[in-house]
C-alpha positions in Angstrom: -63.4 55.3 -38.4 -65.3 52.6 -36.7 -63.6 49.3 -36.0 -65.8 46.2 -35.8 -65.8 44.1 -32.6 -64.1 41.2 -34.3 -61.0 43.3 -35.2 -60.8 44.7 -31.6 -61.1 41.1 -30.2 -58.3 39.8 -32.5 -55.9 42.6 -31.4 -56.9 42.0 -27.8 -56.1 38.3 -28.2 -52.7 39.1 -29.8 -51.7 41.3 -26.9 -52.8 38.6 -24.4 -50.5 36.0 -26.1 -47.4 37.8 -24.8 -46.3 36.2 -21.5 -43.1 38.0 -20.7 -40.8 40.5 -22.4 -37.3 41.8 -21.7 -35.1 44.2 -23.6 -31.4 44.7 -23.5 -29.7 47.8 -24.9 -26.2 47.3 -26.4 -24.8 50.3 -28.1 -26.7 50.9 -31.4 -28.5 47.6 -31.0 -31.4 46.6 -28.8 -32.3 42.9 -28.2 -35.9 41.9 -27.4 -36.6 38.6 -25.7 -40.4 37.9 -25.8 -42.1 34.8 -24.5 -45.4 34.2 -26.2 -48.2 31.6 -26.6 -49.4 30.4 -30.0 -53.0 29.6 -30.8 -52.6 26.1 -29.4 -51.4 27.8 -26.1 -47.8 26.4 -26.6 -44.9 28.7 -25.5 -42.3 30.0 -27.8 -39.5 32.6 -27.6 -38.7 35.3 -30.1 -35.3 37.0 -30.0 -35.2 40.2 -32.0 -32.1 42.3 -32.8 -33.1 45.8 -33.7 -30.3 48.1 -35.1 -30.7 51.8 -35.7 -29.6 52.9 -39.1 -29.4 56.4 -40.5 -30.4 56.8 -44.2 -30.0 60.1 -45.9 -30.6 63.3 -44.1 -32.3 62.7 -40.7 -34.1 59.5 -41.8 -33.9 56.8 -39.2 -34.8 53.2 -39.9 -34.6 50.1 -37.7 -33.2 47.0 -39.2 -34.6 43.9 -37.4 -33.6 40.3 -37.3 -35.7 37.7 -35.5 -35.4 34.1 -34.5 -38.1 31.9 -33.1 -37.4 29.2 -30.5 -40.1 26.7 -29.8 -40.9 25.1 -26.5 -39.6 21.6 -27.4 -36.2 23.1 -28.1 -35.9 25.2 -24.9 -33.8 22.7 -22.9 -31.3 22.1 -25.7 -31.0 25.8 -26.4 -30.5 26.6 -22.7 -27.8 23.9 -22.4 -25.9 25.1 -25.5 -26.1 28.7 -24.4 -24.9 28.0 -20.9 -22.0 25.9 -22.3 -21.1 28.8 -24.7 -21.2 31.3 -21.9 -19.0 29.1 -19.7 -16.5 28.9 -22.5 -16.5 32.7 -23.0 -16.0 33.2 -19.3 -13.1 30.7 -19.3 -11.5 32.3 -22.4 -11.9 35.8 -20.9 -10.4 34.7 -17.6 -7.4 33.1 -19.5 -7.0 36.3 -21.6 -7.1 38.5 -18.5 -4.4 36.3 -16.8 -2.3 36.4 -20.0 -2.7 40.2 -20.2 -1.7 40.5 -16.5 1.3 38.2 -17.0 2.4 40.2 -20.1 2.1 43.5 -18.2 3.9 42.1 -15.3 6.8 40.9 -17.5 7.0 44.3 -19.2 7.1 46.0 -15.8 9.9 43.7 -14.7 11.9 44.4 -17.9 11.6 48.1 -17.4 12.5 47.9 -13.8 15.6 45.8 -14.6 16.6 48.3 -17.3 16.3 51.2 -14.8 18.9 49.6 -12.6 21.4 48.9 -15.4 
């Protein structure tokens, strides 16, 4: 099969529009972060969640969900994401302290019972 030069050029241009790509594996899911340029040379980000599913006997399919984030929204998205991550860190730290305090109180209760 012979491909015409125009088809080859379009595919070459599509590949050159990708600026940066990063993937993160998380259990059965993989997240892809891709920075690309559109035809006007503007940057945008795609975040794709790909989840492996098994259908029937030995048939594997990948379920994908994608969001697009455009350059004019980068700063707001970044600010919101950083704020959320700070909140998660704070909550995790508080939960760790609470768990530590609960464990410490249980240890003290058991220690006191042992002496009675």
